[in-house]
SETILO-191534 format. One record per residue (C-alpha): residue number from 1; x, z, y. Coordinates in nm, 3 decimals. Layout:
REM SETILO-191534
[pt NUM [X Z Y]]
...
REM end
This chain:
REM SETILO-191534
[pt 1 [3.220 12.432 17.303]]
[pt 2 [3.169 12.630 16.972]]
[pt 3 [3.446 12.681 16.744]]
[pt 4 [3.484 12.608 16.379]]
[pt 5 [3.571 12.840 16.100]]
[pt 6 [3.927 12.808 16.143]]
[pt 7 [3.920 12.905 16.504]]
[pt 8 [3.949 12.517 16.623]]
[pt 9 [3.658 12.371 16.838]]
[pt 10 [3.431 12.124 16.692]]
[pt 11 [3.399 11.816 16.907]]
[pt 12 [3.067 11.692 17.054]]
[pt 13 [3.092 11.414 16.769]]
[pt 14 [3.015 11.684 16.491]]
[pt 15 [2.649 11.783 16.676]]
[pt 16 [2.370 11.619 16.689]]
[pt 17 [2.267 11.477 17.067]]
[pt 18 [1.871 11.536 17.142]]
[pt 19 [1.846 11.137 17.124]]
[pt 20 [1.943 11.213 16.755]]
[pt 21 [1.732 11.505 16.678]]
[pt 22 [1.397 11.315 16.822]]
[pt 23 [1.274 11.140 16.479]]
[pt 24 [1.307 11.491 16.343]]
[pt 25 [1.014 11.614 16.559]]
[pt 26 [0.770 11.336 16.449]]
[pt 27 [0.890 11.331 16.067]]
[pt 28 [0.723 11.612 15.846]]
[pt 29 [0.661 11.688 15.447]]
[pt 30 [0.450 11.434 15.405]]
[pt 31 [0.419 11.468 15.024]]
[pt 32 [0.314 11.856 15.076]]
[pt 33 [0.022 11.705 15.320]]
[pt 34 [-0.096 11.447 15.080]]
[pt 35 [-0.132 11.723 14.811]]
[pt 36 [-0.320 11.960 15.057]]
[pt 37 [-0.543 11.684 15.118]]
[pt 38 [-0.616 11.658 14.764]]
[pt 39 [-0.662 12.017 14.706]]
[pt 40 [-0.916 12.026 14.933]]
[pt 41 [-1.139 11.771 14.790]]
[pt 42 [-1.083 11.920 14.472]]
[pt 43 [-1.163 12.255 14.615]]
[pt 44 [-1.287 12.271 14.943]]
[pt 45 [-1.224 12.608 15.196]]
[pt 46 [-1.480 12.881 15.152]]
[pt 47 [-1.572 12.807 15.504]]
[pt 48 [-1.460 12.554 15.781]]
[pt 49 [-1.124 12.588 15.967]]
[pt 50 [-1.234 12.724 16.290]]
[pt 51 [-1.041 12.597 16.614]]
[pt 52 [-0.997 12.728 16.934]]
[pt 53 [-0.868 12.584 17.282]]
[pt 54 [-0.560 12.830 17.398]]
[pt 55 [-0.656 13.069 17.641]]
[pt 56 [-0.490 13.107 17.967]]
[pt 57 [-0.164 13.273 17.975]]
[pt 58 [-0.164 13.600 18.146]]
[pt 59 [0.050 13.563 18.436]]
[pt 60 [0.304 13.881 18.384]]
[pt 61 [0.487 13.912 18.042]]
[pt 62 [0.385 14.248 17.983]]
[pt 63 [-0.008 14.115 18.008]]
[pt 64 [-0.142 14.125 17.639]]
[pt 65 [-0.187 13.723 17.501]]
[pt 66 [-0.464 13.756 17.213]]
[pt 67 [-0.569 13.500 17.048]]
[pt 68 [-0.908 13.643 16.921]]
[pt 69 [-1.246 13.510 16.901]]
[pt 70 [-1.340 13.753 17.202]]
[pt 71 [-1.177 13.434 17.451]]
[pt 72 [-1.476 13.210 17.370]]
[pt 73 [-1.718 13.142 17.081]]
[pt 74 [-1.718 12.709 17.073]]
[pt 75 [-1.337 12.685 17.017]]
[pt 76 [-1.121 12.914 16.798]]
[pt 77 [-0.812 12.964 16.649]]
[pt 78 [-0.700 12.791 16.330]]
[pt 79 [-0.775 13.054 16.013]]
[pt 80 [-0.595 12.936 15.716]]
[pt 81 [-0.857 12.893 15.443]]
[pt 82 [-0.863 13.194 15.164]]
[pt 83 [-0.741 13.005 14.890]]
[pt 84 [-0.453 13.025 14.648]]
[pt 85 [-0.312 12.710 14.701]]
[pt 86 [-0.008 12.742 14.466]]
[pt 87 [-0.296 12.831 14.170]]
[pt 88 [-0.504 12.543 14.260]]
[pt 89 [-0.219 12.305 14.259]]
[pt 90 [-0.060 12.466 13.928]]
[pt 91 [-0.396 12.403 13.789]]
[pt 92 [-0.449 12.041 13.888]]
[pt 93 [-0.075 11.915 13.855]]
[pt 94 [-0.177 11.780 13.513]]
[pt 95 [-0.488 11.594 13.606]]
[pt 96 [-0.372 11.455 13.959]]
[pt 97 [-0.117 11.205 14.054]]
[pt 98 [-0.022 11.348 14.377]]
[pt 99 [-0.048 11.692 14.290]]
[pt 100 [0.192 11.611 13.970]]
[pt 101 [0.440 11.465 14.192]]
[pt 102 [0.471 11.764 14.398]]
[pt 103 [0.457 12.002 14.101]]
[pt 104 [0.688 11.800 13.936]]
[pt 105 [0.910 11.803 14.243]]
[pt 106 [0.875 12.170 14.278]]
[pt 107 [0.968 12.225 13.929]]
[pt 108 [1.247 12.009 13.929]]
[pt 109 [1.603 12.146 13.986]]
[pt 110 [1.824 11.961 14.193]]
[pt 111 [2.187 11.876 14.048]]
[pt 112 [2.368 12.042 14.336]]
[pt 113 [2.186 12.388 14.231]]
[pt 114 [2.422 12.643 14.126]]
[pt 115 [2.213 12.940 13.995]]
[pt 116 [2.493 13.190 14.001]]
[pt 117 [2.606 13.109 14.335]]
[pt 118 [2.171 13.164 14.416]]
[pt 119 [2.219 13.480 14.251]]
[pt 120 [2.510 13.572 14.408]]
[pt 121 [2.367 13.452 14.773]]
[pt 122 [2.028 13.702 14.699]]
[pt 123 [2.310 13.961 14.636]]
[pt 124 [2.412 13.926 14.986]]
[pt 125 [2.107 13.996 15.136]]
[pt 126 [2.098 14.290 14.982]]
[pt 127 [2.455 14.392 15.048]]
[pt 128 [2.369 14.422 15.401]]
[pt 129 [2.026 14.492 15.362]]
[pt 130 [1.972 14.706 15.659]]
[pt 131 [2.153 14.490 15.932]]
[pt 132 [1.985 14.168 15.745]]
[pt 133 [1.654 14.287 15.822]]
[pt 134 [1.722 14.409 16.164]]
[pt 135 [1.869 14.049 16.247]]
[pt 136 [1.547 13.913 16.100]]
[pt 137 [1.310 14.090 16.335]]
[pt 138 [1.482 14.115 16.634]]
[pt 139 [1.681 13.799 16.630]]
[pt 140 [1.520 13.561 16.378]]
[pt 141 [1.106 13.643 16.466]]
[pt 142 [1.150 13.774 16.820]]
[pt 143 [1.465 13.574 16.936]]
[pt 144 [1.322 13.254 16.780]]
[pt 145 [1.011 13.307 16.987]]
[pt 146 [1.251 13.129 17.291]]
[pt 147 [1.220 12.796 17.101]]
[pt 148 [0.927 12.646 17.340]]
[pt 149 [0.759 12.381 17.090]]
[pt 150 [0.729 12.624 16.818]]
[pt 151 [0.565 12.874 17.014]]
[pt 152 [0.286 12.621 17.124]]
[pt 153 [0.228 12.618 16.721]]
[pt 154 [0.226 12.949 16.699]]
[pt 155 [-0.005 13.040 16.969]]
[pt 156 [-0.282 12.811 16.844]]
[pt 157 [-0.268 12.990 16.497]]
[pt 158 [-0.298 13.356 16.635]]
[pt 159 [0.051 13.396 16.459]]
[pt 160 [0.183 13.656 16.710]]
[pt 161 [-0.105 13.801 16.898]]
[pt 162 [-0.114 14.171 16.916]]
[pt 163 [-0.388 14.220 16.652]]
[pt 164 [-0.189 13.990 16.383]]
[pt 165 [0.185 14.002 16.446]]
[pt 166 [0.231 14.341 16.272]]
[pt 167 [0.095 14.176 15.968]]
[pt 168 [0.296 13.857 16.012]]
[pt 169 [0.615 14.072 16.040]]
[pt 170 [0.523 14.221 15.686]]
[pt 171 [0.436 13.840 15.546]]
[pt 172 [0.756 13.716 15.640]]
[pt 173 [0.977 13.996 15.503]]
[pt 174 [0.761 14.023 15.207]]
[pt 175 [0.870 13.642 15.173]]
[pt 176 [1.191 13.689 15.227]]
[pt 177 [1.219 13.987 14.962]]
[pt 178 [1.039 13.785 14.709]]
[pt 179 [1.299 13.512 14.732]]
[pt 180 [1.599 13.752 14.706]]
[pt 181 [1.436 13.980 14.467]]
[pt 182 [1.608 13.803 14.147]]
[pt 183 [1.709 13.509 14.013]]
[pt 184 [1.421 13.475 13.786]]
[pt 185 [1.184 13.519 14.095]]
[pt 186 [1.341 13.198 14.273]]
[pt 187 [1.329 12.981 13.974]]
[pt 188 [1.055 12.803 13.860]]
[pt 189 [0.733 13.014 13.798]]
[pt 190 [0.892 13.298 13.984]]
[pt 191 [0.715 13.498 14.227]]
[pt 192 [0.991 13.390 14.524]]
[pt 193 [0.930 13.032 14.403]]
[pt 194 [0.559 13.071 14.428]]
[pt 195 [0.563 13.185 14.785]]
[pt 196 [0.765 12.917 14.930]]
[pt 197 [0.529 12.652 14.773]]
[pt 198 [0.250 12.846 14.975]]
[pt 199 [0.426 12.856 15.233]]
[pt 200 [0.473 12.473 15.232]]
[pt 201 [0.125 12.440 15.151]]
[pt 202 [0.020 12.674 15.462]]
[pt 203 [0.249 12.459 15.699]]
[pt 204 [0.040 12.157 15.615]]
[pt 205 [-0.284 12.304 15.661]]
[pt 206 [-0.187 12.399 16.022]]
[pt 207 [-0.032 12.074 16.082]]
[pt 208 [-0.332 11.850 15.962]]
[pt 209 [-0.586 12.092 16.174]]
[pt 210 [-0.382 12.093 16.501]]
[pt 211 [-0.334 11.722 16.448]]
[pt 212 [-0.683 11.633 16.378]]
[pt 213 [-0.796 11.811 16.667]]
[pt 214 [-0.526 11.678 16.900]]
[pt 215 [-0.679 11.330 16.811]]
[pt 216 [-0.968 11.409 16.957]]
[pt 217 [-0.867 11.654 17.241]]
[pt 218 [-0.569 11.524 17.374]]
[pt 219 [-0.555 11.820 17.613]]
[pt 220 [-0.529 12.070 17.270]]
[pt 221 [-0.182 11.964 17.172]]
[pt 222 [0.047 11.743 17.322]]
[pt 223 [0.203 11.580 17.020]]
[pt 224 [0.419 11.350 17.275]]
[pt 225 [0.579 11.657 17.423]]
[pt 226 [0.618 11.878 17.158]]
[pt 227 [0.632 11.623 16.838]]
[pt 228 [0.449 11.658 16.550]]
[pt 229 [0.344 12.042 16.452]]
[pt 230 [0.571 12.192 16.186]]
[pt 231 [0.778 11.902 16.217]]
[pt 232 [1.101 11.846 16.014]]
[pt 233 [1.350 11.984 16.310]]
[pt 234 [1.125 12.283 16.346]]
[pt 235 [1.143 12.371 15.938]]
[pt 236 [1.532 12.330 15.945]]
[pt 237 [1.532 12.600 16.270]]
[pt 238 [1.332 12.791 16.036]]
[pt 239 [1.575 12.803 15.734]]
[pt 240 [1.903 12.819 15.978]]
[pt 241 [1.740 13.127 16.134]]
[pt 242 [1.729 13.277 15.793]]
[pt 243 [2.051 13.165 15.706]]
[pt 244 [2.313 13.081 15.938]]
[pt 245 [2.154 13.275 16.230]]
[pt 246 [2.210 13.570 16.043]]
[pt 247 [2.533 13.493 15.874]]
[pt 248 [2.697 13.382 16.225]]
[pt 249 [2.519 13.553 16.483]]
[pt 250 [2.346 13.879 16.387]]
[pt 251 [2.526 14.039 16.123]]
[pt 252 [2.871 14.001 16.349]]
[pt 253 [2.719 14.176 16.656]]
[pt 254 [2.616 14.424 16.404]]
[pt 255 [3.018 14.479 16.308]]
[pt 256 [2.988 14.307 15.983]]
[pt 257 [3.161 13.988 15.907]]
[pt 258 [3.082 13.799 15.554]]
[pt 259 [3.357 13.669 15.343]]
[pt 260 [3.382 13.257 15.320]]
[pt 261 [3.279 13.334 14.973]]
[pt 262 [2.962 13.532 15.068]]
[pt 263 [2.892 13.273 15.351]]
[pt 264 [2.871 12.950 15.094]]
[pt 265 [2.665 13.171 14.856]]
[pt 266 [2.397 13.285 15.109]]
[pt 267 [2.405 12.913 15.295]]
[pt 268 [2.346 12.800 14.896]]
[pt 269 [2.072 13.006 14.848]]
[pt 270 [1.827 12.881 15.179]]
[pt 271 [1.926 12.532 15.070]]
[pt 272 [1.721 12.564 14.764]]
[pt 273 [1.466 12.724 14.965]]
[pt 274 [1.458 12.468 15.175]]
[pt 275 [1.383 12.216 14.900]]
[pt 276 [1.131 12.405 14.800]]
[pt 277 [0.951 12.415 15.136]]
[pt 278 [0.981 12.008 15.155]]
[pt 279 [1.244 12.075 15.433]]
[pt 280 [1.566 11.843 15.468]]
[pt 281 [1.836 12.015 15.263]]
[pt 282 [2.160 11.792 15.381]]
[pt 283 [2.192 12.015 15.702]]
[pt 284 [2.239 12.297 15.445]]
[pt 285 [2.506 12.130 15.231]]
[pt 286 [2.792 12.340 15.345]]
[pt 287 [2.824 12.646 15.564]]
[pt 288 [3.021 12.413 15.835]]
[pt 289 [2.714 12.200 15.834]]
[pt 290 [2.466 12.472 15.871]]
[pt 291 [2.620 12.628 16.179]]
[pt 292 [2.630 12.285 16.335]]
[pt 293 [2.294 12.264 16.333]]
[pt 294 [2.234 12.595 16.443]]
[pt 295 [2.441 12.522 16.763]]
[pt 296 [2.278 12.222 16.837]]
[pt 297 [1.910 12.430 16.811]]
[pt 298 [2.018 12.717 16.994]]
[pt 299 [2.139 12.474 17.260]]
[pt 300 [1.876 12.249 17.320]]
[pt 301 [1.561 12.406 17.159]]
[pt 302 [1.596 12.761 17.303]]
[pt 303 [1.423 12.764 17.672]]
[pt 304 [1.169 13.031 17.664]]
[pt 305 [0.815 12.957 17.851]]
[pt 306 [0.511 13.190 17.967]]
[pt 307 [0.416 13.155 17.594]]
[pt 308 [0.724 13.260 17.472]]
[pt 309 [0.721 13.552 17.712]]
[pt 310 [0.366 13.659 17.593]]
[pt 311 [0.430 13.615 17.222]]
[pt 312 [0.776 13.835 17.244]]
[pt 313 [0.612 14.106 17.414]]
[pt 314 [0.332 14.118 17.165]]
[pt 315 [0.582 14.186 16.895]]
[pt 316 [0.738 14.456 17.114]]
[pt 317 [0.405 14.629 17.101]]
[pt 318 [0.285 14.613 16.763]]
[pt 319 [0.639 14.749 16.641]]
[pt 320 [0.648 15.026 16.939]]
[pt 321 [0.548 15.400 16.792]]
[pt 322 [0.486 15.265 16.458]]
[pt 323 [0.591 15.468 16.120]]
[pt 324 [0.855 15.496 15.978]]
[pt 325 [1.057 15.491 16.295]]
[pt 326 [0.830 15.551 16.570]]
[pt 327 [1.074 15.341 16.785]]
[pt 328 [0.981 15.333 17.164]]
[pt 329 [0.932 15.026 17.368]]
[pt 330 [1.295 15.048 17.550]]
[pt 331 [1.460 15.104 17.219]]
[pt 332 [1.320 14.782 17.095]]
[pt 333 [1.403 14.594 17.382]]
[pt 334 [1.733 14.736 17.389]]
[pt 335 [1.804 14.626 17.033]]
[pt 336 [1.682 14.306 17.117]]
[pt 337 [1.931 14.265 17.385]]
[pt 338 [2.187 14.391 17.182]]
[pt 339 [2.136 14.118 16.893]]
[pt 340 [2.023 13.819 17.141]]
[pt 341 [2.211 13.868 17.469]]
[pt 342 [2.070 13.917 17.834]]
[pt 343 [2.010 13.578 17.905]]
[pt 344 [1.753 13.521 17.622]]
[pt 345 [1.557 13.815 17.674]]
[pt 346 [1.544 13.825 18.040]]
[pt 347 [1.403 13.465 17.942]]
[pt 348 [1.146 13.644 17.720]]
[pt 349 [1.063 13.933 17.995]]
[pt 350 [1.180 14.203 17.765]]
[pt 351 [1.289 14.510 17.998]]
[pt 352 [1.650 14.600 18.105]]
[pt 353 [1.698 14.964 18.109]]
[pt 354 [1.974 15.141 18.271]]
[pt 355 [2.206 15.333 18.019]]
[pt 356 [2.217 15.669 18.129]]
[pt 357 [1.881 15.714 18.263]]
[pt 358 [1.674 15.518 18.039]]
[pt 359 [1.506 15.373 18.385]]
[pt 360 [1.365 15.033 18.342]]
[pt 361 [1.553 14.834 18.576]]
[pt 362 [1.390 14.630 18.808]]
REM end
């Protein structure tokens, strides 16, 4: 049973049950999707989104899963339109009711936001920048692939095929850096603020296209089994991996323990980011609530699948022998085990190496 911040054990009544989280798998950012529909009407994508049936998963984890056109011509991966949805939203918010509603919401600062605390939360990231980025790569992103439902969406967007995994990692890192760059960056009109809205609309585009295909081809994506793509529970988990997971798992496993004030400040920052992305914010009202929902998701959502194993190994492949560190595969897999533990990494099919010889354990 998980311990609370005072060392006492929290009872099960403080944690949601799987039955209680079920509605969150079928709720989502409705306003963001309505806004996307209006943007598509005002400025259609330059080319139609191409969708693809997911190719067969290789039998062995070390085989490459590559969501590329080579797997077929008739059905292909979701490709996000190359438009700047943020600019389109900004420029048309004054003439469209739905776009105006989203723009007003995004630029309206909730009464609970404390800018001094947000700024301190940004400072926390840079104070522990190296360990924070290590945790982001190996635990938040790679370890997060143990979430079976989430990887079913990723597999249909090509998000972590070997050809694009490195690019996706850089995009995620850039988003975090823009969010934490400065107070002005995360405030309305700043680069981090704009990036958060772009991600919100990107999520809406992916969700919409997968759902449209699932309506005509139920075998493409099982909505009943996996929930609405990029649903509220998934988005809560995403915010949690960038905040609570880093604070309560990643940094402590690297020997770093934040003060109570640092913890509260960092959670406050990401609660505001959740607001911008259309994610329920009540789960991040306090560090205790953030930790509780993190524990719920780790307990009930992490269950690696064959797809999880393929995508996790793709991340290892895209990072090994690359500048600036030119890290080897054993080093990357050992780093993953250090932060995620052997149980999860065994489930992800990552190598286990003998300490003294460096040989892969059978």
